[in-house]
KEKE-3310 file (N, C-alpha, C; in steps of 0.2 Angstrom, whole numbers, plus 5000, padded with zeros to 4 digits):
npx = (5004:5011:5011:4999:4996:5003:4996:4983:4987:4991:4979:4971:4977:4974:4960:4956:4953:4941:4933:4933:4926:4914:4909:4907:4897:4887:4885:4877:4885:4896:4898:4900:4912:4920:4920:4926:4939:4943:4944:4954:4965:4968:4969:4979:4992:4991:4989:5002:5010:5005:5007:5020:5027:5032:5038:5050:5044:5030:5030:5032:5021:5009:5008:5007:4996:4986:4987:4984:4971:4963:4965:4959:4946:4943:4944:4934:4922:4923:4921:4908:4903:4902:4913:4921:4931:4942:4945:4948:4960:4968:4969:4975:4987:4993:4996:5005:5015:5020:5024:5034:5042:5046:5054:5064:5070:5075:5084:5093:5097:5097:5089:5076:5066:5054:5041:5023:5015:5006:4998:4996:4990:4978:4973:4971:4961:4950:4949:4944:4932:4925:4925:4917:4906:4901:4893:4881:4877:4869:4871:4873:4880:4890:4897:4903:4912:4920:4926:4933:4941:4949:4956:4963:4971:4979:4986:4992:5000:5008:5015:5022:5030:5038:5044:5052:5060:5067:5074:5082:5090:5097:5105:5114)
npy = (4994:5006:5013:5019:5033:5040:5035:5041:5055:5054:5050:5062:5068:5059:5059:5072:5076:5068:5074:5087:5085:5079:5091:5099:5092:5092:5081:5070:5063:5072:5080:5071:5064:5076:5079:5068:5069:5081:5078:5069:5077:5082:5070:5062:5067:5067:5053:5049:5054:5049:5035:5035:5036:5046:5054:5059:5058:5059:5072:5078:5074:5078:5092:5093:5086:5093:5106:5102:5096:5107:5117:5111:5110:5123:5129:5122:5126:5140:5139:5135:5147:5150:5155:5170:5178:5186:5180:5167:5169:5175:5164:5154:5161:5163:5149:5146:5155:5150:5137:5141:5149:5140:5132:5140:5144:5131:5129:5139:5138:5125:5120:5110:5111:5118:5121:5120:5135:5141:5151:5147:5135:5139:5147:5137:5129:5139:5141:5128:5128:5138:5132:5121:5127:5132:5122:5122:5135:5151:5166:5177:5172:5165:5175:5181:5170:5170:5182:5180:5169:5176:5186:5177:5170:5181:5185:5172:5170:5182:5179:5167:5172:5181:5172:5165:5175:5177:5165:5165:5176:5172:5163:5170)
npz = (5000:5000:4988:4987:4991:4981:4970:4972:4970:4956:4951:4950:4939:4929:4930:4927:4913:4911:4921:4916:4903:4908:4915:4904:4897:4906:4914:4925:4935:4937:4948:4958:4954:4954:4968:4973:4968:4973:4987:4986:4985:4998:5005:5000:5004:5018:5020:5016:5025:5037:5034:5033:5021:5013:4998:4985:4973:4976:4981:4969:4961:4968:4967:4953:4950:4957:4949:4936:4937:4942:4933:4922:4926:4929:4916:4909:4916:4913:4900:4900:4904:4918:4924:4923:4910:4915:4927:4924:4916:4926:4935:4927:4924:4936:4940:4929:4931:4944:4940:4930:4938:4948:4941:4936:4949:4952:4942:4943:4957:4961:4970:4976:4984:4984:4991:4994:5000:5015:5010:4996:4998:5004:4994:4985:4991:4991:4978:4974:4981:4975:4962:4965:4969:4956:4951:4958:4964:4964:4955:4964:4976:4970:4964:4975:4979:4967:4969:4981:4976:4967:4975:4983:4974:4969:4981:4984:4973:4973:4985:4981:4972:4979:4988:4979:4974:4986:4988:4976:4978:4990:4986:4979)
capx = (5000:5015:5010:4992:4996:5005:4991:4978:4989:4991:4972:4969:4979:4970:4953:4955:4949:4935:4929:4931:4921:4908:4906:4904:4891:4882:4884:4874:4890:4901:4899:4903:4919:4923:4920:4931:4945:4944:4946:4961:4970:4970:4970:4986:4998:4989:4991:5009:5013:5003:5010:5028:5029:5033:5043:5051:5039:5024:5031:5031:5014:5004:5006:5005:4989:4982:4987:4981:4963:4960:4965:4954:4939:4942:4943:4927:4917:4924:4918:4901:4900:4902:4919:4923:4937:4947:4947:4951:4966:4971:4971:4980:4993:4997:4999:5010:5020:5022:5028:5040:5046:5050:5059:5070:5073:5078:5089:5098:5100:5097:5084:5070:5061:5049:5035:5017:5014:4999:4994:4995:4985:4972:4970:4968:4954:4945:4947:4940:4926:4922:4923:4911:4900:4899:4888:4874:4876:4867:4876:4875:4885:4896:4901:4907:4917:4924:4930:4938:4946:4953:4960:4967:4975:4984:4990:4997:5004:5013:5019:5027:5035:5042:5048:5056:5066:5071:5078:5087:5095:5100:5110:5119)
capy = (5000:5011:5017:5022:5041:5043:5034:5046:5061:5053:5049:5068:5070:5055:5060:5079:5076:5066:5080:5093:5082:5079:5097:5102:5088:5093:5074:5069:5061:5076:5082:5065:5064:5082:5079:5063:5072:5086:5075:5066:5082:5082:5063:5059:5070:5065:5046:5048:5056:5044:5029:5036:5034:5052:5053:5064:5057:5061:5079:5081:5072:5081:5099:5093:5084:5099:5111:5099:5096:5114:5121:5108:5112:5130:5130:5119:5131:5146:5138:5135:5154:5151:5158:5175:5178:5189:5176:5161:5171:5176:5157:5151:5165:5161:5143:5146:5159:5145:5132:5144:5151:5134:5129:5145:5143:5125:5129:5143:5136:5117:5118:5106:5111:5124:5118:5125:5139:5142:5155:5143:5130:5142:5148:5130:5128:5144:5139:5122:5129:5141:5127:5117:5132:5132:5116:5123:5141:5156:5171:5181:5168:5163:5181:5181:5165:5172:5187:5177:5166:5181:5188:5171:5169:5186:5184:5167:5172:5186:5175:5163:5177:5184:5167:5163:5180:5176:5159:5167:5181:5169:5159:5175)
capz = (5000:5000:4982:4987:4991:4974:4966:4973:4966:4949:4949:4948:4933:4924:4930:4925:4907:4913:4924:4911:4899:4912:4916:4898:4895:4911:4916:4932:4939:4937:4955:4962:4952:4956:4975:4975:4966:4978:4993:4986:4986:5005:5007:4998:5008:5025:5020:5015:5031:5042:5033:5033:5014:5009:4993:4980:4967:4979:4981:4962:4958:4971:4964:4946:4950:4958:4944:4930:4937:4944:4927:4917:4929:4927:4909:4908:4919:4909:4893:4902:4906:4925:4927:4919:4907:4919:4933:4921:4915:4932:4938:4923:4924:4943:4939:4924:4935:4949:4936:4927:4944:4951:4936:4937:4955:4952:4937:4946:4963:4962:4976:4974:4990:4983:4994:4994:5006:5017:5005:4991:5000:5005:4988:4981:4994:4989:4971:4974:4984:4969:4956:4967:4968:4949:4950:4961:4967:4960:4953:4970:4980:4965:4963:4981:4978:4962:4972:4985:4972:4964:4980:4985:4968:4969:4987:4984:4967:4976:4990:4978:4968:4985:4990:4974:4974:4992:4986:4971:4982:4995:4982:4977)
cpx = (5004:5014:5003:4992:4998:4999:4985:4980:4989:4983:4969:4971:4975:4963:4951:4951:4942:4930:4928:4926:4914:4904:4903:4898:4886:4880:4882:4880:4896:4903:4902:4910:4923:4925:4926:4938:4947:4947:4953:4966:4972:4972:4977:4992:4997:4991:4998:5012:5012:5006:5018:5031:5030:5039:5044:5045:5032:5024:5030:5024:5009:5003:5004:4998:4984:4981:4983:4973:4960:4960:4960:4947:4938:4941:4936:4922:4918:4920:4910:4898:4900:4908:4921:4930:4943:4950:4950:4958:4971:4974:4976:4987:4997:5000:5005:5016:5023:5027:5035:5045:5050:5055:5065:5074:5078:5085:5095:5101:5101:5093:5078:5064:5057:5042:5029:5017:5007:4995:4992:4989:4978:4969:4967:4961:4949:4944:4943:4933:4922:4920:4917:4905:4897:4893:4881:4872:4873:4872:4878:4881:4891:4900:4906:4913:4922:4929:4935:4943:4951:4958:4965:4973:4981:4988:4995:5002:5010:5018:5024:5032:5040:5047:5054:5062:5070:5076:5084:5092:5099:5106:5116:5120)
cpy = (5006:5016:5021:5030:5043:5041:5039:5053:5060:5052:5056:5070:5066:5057:5067:5079:5074:5071:5085:5091:5082:5086:5100:5099:5089:5086:5074:5067:5066:5079:5077:5064:5070:5081:5074:5066:5077:5083:5071:5071:5082:5075:5061:5061:5067:5057:5045:5049:5051:5037:5029:5034:5040:5051:5059:5064:5060:5069:5082:5080:5076:5088:5098:5090:5089:5104:5108:5099:5102:5117:5118:5110:5119:5132:5127:5124:5137:5145:5137:5142:5155:5154:5164:5175:5180:5184:5170:5163:5172:5169:5154:5154:5163:5154:5142:5149:5154:5140:5135:5146:5146:5132:5134:5145:5137:5126:5134:5142:5129:5115:5115:5107:5117:5121:5123:5129:5139:5146:5151:5138:5133:5144:5142:5129:5132:5142:5133:5123:5133:5136:5123:5121:5132:5127:5119:5130:5146:5161:5176:5178:5166:5169:5182:5176:5167:5178:5185:5173:5171:5184:5183:5170:5174:5186:5178:5168:5176:5183:5171:5167:5179:5178:5165:5168:5179:5170:5161:5172:5177:5165:5164:5176)
cpz = (5000:4994:4982:4987:4984:4969:4966:4969:4959:4947:4947:4941:4927:4924:4928:4918:4907:4916:4920:4906:4902:4913:4910:4896:4900:4913:4923:4937:4940:4944:4959:4960:4955:4964:4977:4974:4971:4985:4992:4986:4993:5008:5006:5002:5015:5025:5020:5021:5037:5041:5033:5026:5010:5004:4989:4975:4970:4979:4974:4960:4961:4968:4957:4946:4952:4952:4938:4931:4939:4937:4922:4920:4928:4920:4907:4910:4915:4903:4894:4904:4914:4928:4921:4916:4911:4924:4930:4919:4921:4935:4934:4923:4931:4942:4935:4928:4940:4945:4934:4933:4947:4947:4936:4943:4955:4948:4940:4953:4965:4967:4973:4979:4990:4985:4994:5001:5009:5013:4999:4992:5001:4999:4984:4984:4992:4982:4970:4976:4978:4963:4958:4967:4961:4948:4952:4963:4961:4959:4960:4974:4976:4964:4969:4981:4973:4965:4976:4982:4969:4969:4982:4980:4968:4975:4986:4978:4970:4981:4987:4974:4974:4987:4985:4973:4980:4991:4981:4974:4987:4992:4979:4970)
residu = (UNK:UNK:UNK:UNK:UNK:UNK:UNK:UNK:UNK:UNK:UNK:UNK:UNK:UNK:UNK:UNK:UNK:UNK:UNK:UNK:UNK:UNK:UNK:UNK:UNK:UNK:UNK:UNK:UNK:UNK:UNK:UNK:UNK:UNK:UNK:UNK:UNK:UNK:UNK:UNK:UNK:UNK:UNK:UNK:UNK:UNK:UNK:UNK:UNK:UNK:UNK:UNK:UNK:UNK:UNK:UNK:UNK:UNK:UNK:UNK:UNK:UNK:UNK:UNK:UNK:UNK:UNK:UNK:UNK:UNK:UNK:UNK:UNK:UNK:UNK:UNK:UNK:UNK:UNK:UNK:UNK:UNK:UNK:UNK:UNK:UNK:UNK:UNK:UNK:UNK:UNK:UNK:UNK:UNK:UNK:UNK:UNK:UNK:UNK:UNK:UNK:UNK:UNK:UNK:UNK:UNK:UNK:UNK:UNK:UNK:UNK:UNK:UNK:UNK:UNK:UNK:UNK:UNK:UNK:UNK:UNK:UNK:UNK:UNK:UNK:UNK:UNK:UNK:UNK:UNK:UNK:UNK:UNK:UNK:UNK:UNK:UNK:UNK:UNK:UNK:UNK:UNK:UNK:UNK:UNK:UNK:UNK:UNK:UNK:UNK:UNK:UNK:UNK:UNK:UNK:UNK:UNK:UNK:UNK:UNK:UNK:UNK:UNK:UNK:UNK:UNK:UNK:UNK:UNK:UNK:UNK:UNK)
# end
C-alpha cells in the first residue's frame, strides 16, 4: 500500500479530462467525480505522512495533480460561462508563474524544496470551493466566491514570487 498516496495524486491527473468532459456535457456524475478528486487532494499527503511513505515522486505528483485538474475544471466552467474571462486568465497565469518560477529557482539554485505555502494551500481551497459552487450556486453567492478566488490567487501568486526571489537572492 506504499504506492496508494501517489496513486491518489496521479488519479487527479488522469481524471481531469473526465471531469472537464463531464462538466461540459452537464453529466449527472460530474459532481461526484469532482468531489472525489477534491478529497484526494487532502487525502494523499495525509496518508503519505501517516504511513511514513513520503517521497520525492509524491512531492512532484501532488502539485502537478492539483494544477492539472484545477486548470481543466476552470477551463470547463469558463467555457460554460460560469467563470469570467478575467478570473480564468488570472488562475492560469498564477499557475504558469508558479511552474516557470519553480523551474527558474531549480535551474539557478538546484533547490527542489519549493513547497506549497499556506497562502497557496488556502488559495487552492478557495478555488476548489468556487469550482464546486459552479455546480449549484446562483450568481449572487458565486460572485462572492469568484472574488475570494481572485484575492486568494493574487495573494498566493505574490507570495510565491516573493519566496522565489528570496531563494534566488540567498543563492547570490
